[in-house]
N, C-alpha and C positions, 0 to 999 in steps of 0.2 A: 840502765847505767847506774852504777853505784859510786857515789862520791864518799871517800874516806878522809877525814881530817883528824889527826892526832893533836889534841889540844893540851897544852901545859898552862895551868892557871897560876897566876902570881900567888905566892904564899899568903894565906889568911883571907883570900878573896873568894874561896869556893862557894860559901853560902850566897854571896852577892851575885856571883856568876850564875848559879843555878836559878836564882830569882830573875835575873835579866834574861836568861835563856827561856824561862817559862813564858815571858812576853814575846821574845824574838821568834819563837817557834810558830806563832800565829802569822808572822810575816812570811816565812819560807813556805808554810803549808798552803798559802793562798796563791803561790806562783804558778803560772801555766807550766805544765810539764812535771810538776812535783807529784810524786807518788806516795812516799811515806818517809819517816825518819826515825832514828833511834839515837839517844845520847846514853853512852855507857861510861860509868866511873870505873877507873882502874882499881882492882882489888889490892894491888901492892903499893900504890901511891895515890892518895885521895885528891891530889892536885892535877891528876892526868885524866883525860877523858878521850873517848873515841866518838866522833860524830859520824854517823852513817846516814846518808841521804840517797834515796832512790829517785832517779829522774827518768823521764821517757827517753831523753837524748842527752848527749854531752852538751849540746848547744842550749838546751833548756836551762842548764846551770850556768855555763860560762858566758853566754850572751844574754839570755833572757833574764835570769836572776841577777847576775853581777852587773848587767847593764841597766837595770831598772832603778827608778827613784827610790823604791823601797829598800834596795840594798844599802843605801846611805843610812837609813834608820837601823838596819841590822848591824852595820859597822859601828854606829854610835853606841848601840847597846852592848856589843860584845868585844870588839877588837882591843879595847884597853885592858882586858883581863889577861891577854896572852903574853907569855914570855918563855921562849921565843915565839915569834909569829909562826903559826902552823903551816906545814906543807899539806897541800890538798892534792889527792890523786884520784883518778877515775878508773873503774874496773868494769869489765864485762864478764858475764858468766861463761865459763868454758863449756858447760853443757854435757859433761861426761855422765 
């Protein structure tokens, strides 16, 4: 299961966001069902990022991670950087 979140960071805060994400990635990577992640900066707009997180199941993200006490720490570290708040979608491989 692939989670994709397109993140728009408030102007002037990208260095602070990247520093906070460096800490926050330790939280997500310790979650049950987590497989791996990648944070990509947009080539055309350095205030936009794509966060890709691979999970074993949808529920590992939506129930396990978001329902965990550690999610509150993730929120405190990162959510104040977003404007607007990102839409998060989940994808499964087609397998062609």
